[in-house]
C-alpha positions in Angstrom: 118.0 84.0 97.1 118.5 81.0 94.9 121.4 78.7 94.6 123.2 80.1 91.6 122.8 83.5 93.3 124.7 81.8 96.3 127.3 80.5 94.5 127.9 83.8 93.1 128.3 85.4 96.2 130.9 82.7 97.7 132.5 83.4 94.3 132.6 87.4 95.5 134.0 86.6 98.9 136.6 83.8 97.4 137.6 86.6 95.2 138.3 89.1 97.8 140.5 86.5 99.6 142.4 85.3 96.2 142.8 88.5 94.3 144.5 88.8 90.8 146.9 89.2 89.3 148.1 86.3 91.4 144.8 84.2 91.5 142.1 83.6 89.1 138.8 82.8 90.8 136.3 80.8 88.4 132.5 80.2 89.0 130.7 77.1 87.6 133.9 75.2 86.3 133.9 72.2 84.8 136.8 69.8 84.8 137.6 66.5 83.3 138.4 64.1 86.0 142.0 62.9 86.3 140.9 59.6 87.4 137.3 59.2 86.6 137.6 60.7 82.7 134.3 62.1 83.5 132.8 65.8 83.8 133.1 67.4 87.4 131.4 70.5 88.1 132.7 72.7 90.8 130.6 75.7 92.3 134.2 78.0 92.5 137.7 77.0 91.6 140.5 79.3 92.6 144.1 79.0 90.1 147.4 80.5 90.9 148.4 82.2 88.1 149.9 80.5 85.2 148.8 76.9 86.8 146.3 75.1 84.9 145.2 73.2 87.9 143.1 74.3 90.5 144.7 75.2 94.0 141.3 75.3 95.9 137.9 74.3 95.0 134.6 75.6 96.8 131.6 73.8 97.0 128.3 76.4 98.2 125.0 74.5 99.4 122.1 76.8 100.1 120.1 74.8 102.5 117.3 75.5 104.9 118.3 72.2 106.9 121.5 70.4 107.3 122.9 68.8 104.4 123.3 65.2 104.3 126.5 63.7 104.8 126.7 62.1 101.3 127.4 65.9 100.1 131.0 66.2 102.2 131.6 62.4 100.8 131.1 63.8 97.2 132.8 66.7 97.6 136.2 65.1 99.2 135.9 62.6 95.6 135.6 65.9 93.9 138.6 67.4 95.1 140.6 64.4 94.4 139.6 64.2 90.7 140.6 67.6 90.0 143.6 67.4 91.8 143.1 70.3 94.0 145.1 70.9 97.0 142.1 72.7 99.3 138.5 72.1 99.3 136.1 74.5 101.2 132.7 73.6 101.3 130.0 76.3 102.6 126.3 76.1 103.6 124.1 78.4 104.9 122.7 76.3 107.7 124.8 74.1 109.5 127.1 71.1 110.2 126.7 67.8 112.0 128.8 66.3 114.3 129.6 63.4 111.9 130.4 66.0 108.9 133.0 67.7 110.8 134.8 64.8 111.6 134.6 63.8 108.1 135.7 66.7 106.5 138.6 66.8 109.5 139.7 63.6 108.5 140.4 64.9 104.9 141.6 68.7 105.9 138.3 70.2 104.4 137.3 73.8 105.7 133.7 74.2 106.5 132.3 77.4 106.6 129.0 78.8 107.0 127.7 81.8 105.2 124.2 83.0 106.2 121.8 84.0 103.8 122.8 87.3 105.0 126.4 87.3 104.4 125.7 86.0 101.1 123.4 89.2 99.9 126.1 91.5 101.4 128.9 89.7 99.6 126.7 90.4 96.0 128.0 93.9 96.8 131.5 93.3 96.8 131.5 93.4 93.1 130.2 97.3 93.1 132.9 97.8 96.0 135.3 97.0 93.4 134.1 98.8 90.8 133.6 102.0 93.0 137.2 101.8 94.5 139.1 99.6 92.5 142.7 101.1 93.9 142.5 99.7 97.2 140.6 96.2 98.0 141.4 96.1 101.7 138.0 97.8 103.2 135.6 96.3 100.0 133.9 94.5 102.8 133.0 97.3 104.6 131.8 98.8 101.6 129.7 96.4 100.7 128.0 96.0 103.9 127.6 99.8 103.9 125.8 99.6 100.7 123.5 96.5 101.3 122.3 98.1 104.7 121.9 101.5 103.0 119.9 99.8 100.0 117.9 97.9 102.9 117.3 101.1 104.4 118.5 99.8 107.5 118.8 102.5 110.3 121.7 105.2 109.7 123.4 104.2 112.8 123.5 100.7 111.4 125.2 102.2 108.4 127.5 104.0 109.7 128.7 100.7 112.1 129.6 99.1 108.7 131.9 101.8 107.3 132.6 103.9 110.9 136.4 102.9 110.3 137.1 103.0 106.5 139.4 105.8 105.1 137.9 109.1 104.0 138.5 108.4 100.3 136.5 105.2 100.4 133.8 106.7 102.3 133.3 108.8 100.0 133.1 106.8 97.1 130.4 104.9 98.8 128.3 107.9 99.4 128.8 109.6 95.7 127.8 106.2 94.2 124.7 105.5 96.3 123.0 109.0 96.3 122.4 108.6 92.8 120.7 105.1 93.4 119.3 105.5 97.0 118.9 109.4 97.5 116.8 109.4 100.8 118.5 106.7 102.3 122.0 108.2 101.6 120.5 111.6 102.9 119.3 110.3 105.9 122.3 108.7 106.7 124.5 112.0 106.3 121.7 113.9 108.1 122.7 111.4 110.9 126.2 112.0 110.8 125.9 115.9 110.5 124.2 115.6 114.1 125.8 112.5 115.7 129.2 111.8 114.3 131.8 112.9 116.8 134.3 113.5 114.4 134.4 117.2 112.9 135.8 115.5 109.6 132.8 113.4 108.9 130.3 116.2 109.9 132.3 118.4 107.3 132.1 116.3 104.4 128.4 115.0 105.6 127.3 118.4 105.3 128.9 119.4 102.0 127.3 116.3 100.1 123.9 117.3 101.5 124.5 120.9 99.8 126.0 119.5 96.5 123.2 117.0 96.1 120.6 119.2 96.9 119.2 116.7 99.4 119.6 119.8 102.1 116.5 120.9 101.4 114.9 118.1 102.7 116.4 118.7 105.9 116.2 121.8 108.9 119.5 123.5 108.5 118.6 125.3 111.6 119.7 122.5 113.4 123.0 122.1 112.0 123.4 125.9 113.0 122.4 125.5 116.3 124.3 122.9 117.4 127.8 123.4 115.4 130.5 125.0 116.8 133.2 123.9 114.4 134.3 127.2 112.3 134.9 125.7 109.2 131.5 124.1 109.3 130.3 127.5 109.7 132.1 128.8 107.5 131.3 126.8 104.9 127.3 127.3 105.7 127.8 130.7 105.5 129.6 130.3 102.0 126.6 128.3 100.7 124.2 130.9 101.9 123.1 129.2 105.3 123.3 131.7 108.4 
């Protein structure tokens, strides 16, 4: 991950926190300083709808080591010069005590976004694409997609999306099944075997059948362990008995 990708990941996170139409979130915005008259580059600027000045600006620093305190000092100057109300500095490592003290004095919020968290946040745009109606569970969808494409264990994928509603988890599966069929197949098979909820198992089996991925697994294992009549009836309808 490079610095630009890290900034874009922060943009995705702030777009989730400050969604349209009430807000506009812009990556890599250039301002003319109110006091300096010079150009000020802001990594992420958040505007209230209808306002020309940002109410929030954010700086992203992808560093292996602790950033220099001069970065915090320079950011404070930027905030004032672009007439923003709130400043957020986000780093991938950590802050020193002196940086925390300086930030607190000027009401700067300090956050840490690890590279792993940034890589996960990149999937928020996909979550918006596959389920635009409700943004509430986009972080969980993003986490699930990220773990799927990394081929993490099915239990890790399930941990990310365990609490999302039916429509969201089906949207995730139907999107990912075309991109990462084997990974999704393994996840769905895991759900058929180990998920305590009949509804999850039913839908997982149905997706395996309709996608054709069921042929990769031993259906007899499902038949031996399932006692839900709806699941058994569905399997029979598709020729498995």
